[in-house]
C-alpha positions in Angstrom: 0.0 0.0 0.0 1.2 3.6 -0.7 1.1 5.5 2.6 1.7 9.1 3.5 2.8 9.9 7.1 1.0 12.8 8.8 1.9 14.4 12.1 3.2 17.5 13.8 6.1 19.2 12.1 5.5 22.9 12.8 9.0 24.1 12.3 10.7 26.1 9.5 13.9 24.1 10.2 12.8 20.6 11.2 14.4 19.4 14.4 16.2 16.1 14.7 13.5 14.9 17.1 10.8 15.5 14.5 12.8 13.9 11.7 13.4 10.8 14.0 9.8 10.5 14.8 8.8 10.5 11.2 11.7 8.2 10.2 10.7 5.7 12.8 7.2 5.6 11.4 8.6 5.3 7.9 10.9 2.3 8.8 8.0 0.5 10.6 5.7 0.9 7.6 8.4 -0.2 5.2 9.1 -3.3 7.3 5.4 -4.1 6.9 5.8 -3.9 3.1 4.3 -0.4 2.4 5.7 2.2 0.1 6.0 5.2 2.3 6.1 9.0 1.7 7.8 10.9 4.6 7.1 14.6 4.4 9.8 15.4 7.0 12.6 13.9 4.9 15.5 16.1 4.0 15.1 15.3 0.3 11.4 16.3 0.3 12.1 19.4 2.3 14.7 20.5 -0.3 12.3 19.9 -3.2 9.6 21.8 -1.4 11.8 24.8 -0.6 13.1 25.0 -4.2 9.6 24.6 -5.7 8.3 27.2 -3.4 10.8 29.8 -4.4 10.4 29.0 -8.1 6.5 29.1 -8.0 6.7 32.3 -6.1 8.6 33.9 -8.9 6.2 32.8 -11.6 3.4 35.1 -12.6 0.3 32.9 -12.5 -2.8 34.6 -13.9 -5.0 32.5 -11.7 -3.3 33.6 -8.5 -4.5 37.2 -8.3 -3.9 37.6 -4.6 -0.8 37.2 -2.5 1.2 34.2 -3.0 0.8 31.8 0.0 3.4 31.7 2.7 5.7 28.6 2.9 3.6 26.8 5.5 0.4 27.1 3.5 2.2 26.1 0.3 3.6 23.0 2.1 0.2 21.9 3.2 -1.1 22.4 -0.4 1.8 20.4 -1.9 1.5 17.6 0.8 -2.2 17.3 0.0 -1.3 16.8 -3.6 0.9 14.0 -2.5 -1.8 12.5 -0.4 -4.0 12.5 -3.5 -1.5 10.0 -5.1 -1.5 7.6 -2.0 -3.9 4.9 -0.9 -3.6 5.7 2.8 -2.5 8.2 5.5 -0.8 7.1 8.7 -1.6 9.6 11.5 1.2 9.9 14.2 0.0 10.3 17.7 0.5 14.1 17.8 -1.4 14.9 14.7 -4.2 16.7 16.6 -1.6 19.2 17.9 -0.9 20.3 14.2 -3.2 22.5 12.1 -1.3 21.1 9.0 -1.9 17.5 10.0 -5.6 18.3 10.8 -5.8 19.7 7.2 -4.2 16.6 5.8 -6.6 14.4 7.8 -9.6 16.4 6.5 -8.3 16.1 2.9 -7.8 12.4 3.4 -11.4 12.1 4.5 -12.6 14.2 1.6 -10.8 12.1 -0.9 -11.8 8.7 0.7 -8.3 7.6 1.6 -7.8 4.9 4.2 -6.7 6.5 7.4 -4.7 4.6 10.1 -3.8 6.0 13.5 -0.5 5.1 15.3 -1.2 2.7 18.2 -4.4 1.5 16.8 -3.5 -2.2 16.1 -7.1 -3.1 15.3 -7.0 -0.8 12.3 -6.0 -3.4 9.8 -2.7 -1.9 8.7 -0.9 -4.2 11.1 
């Protein structure tokens, strides 16, 4: 199954603790045989930053207002990635994150399977 990990990041510069939390979930899901997207990975964060700067420079006629800030842009891009996955794995701290709550709502709206860390009855395990 293709799975997106959602949880609290909330930092412009992602801390080692946050990276480790997402990496542990990624490794657990991979051991279970899933293809995993980790939004806290350094590789994705580099792509996201570069794309943000490039998109901000473009003059898109459909975006007549202010270009979104980086946080809003990240949520939009992450939801685009969720659209390509079968499921979302919610880390325990997701309710502490407005971004993760938005990802959760998007996953519901797009009928993705949602699994919650610690819920061994959810069928992912």
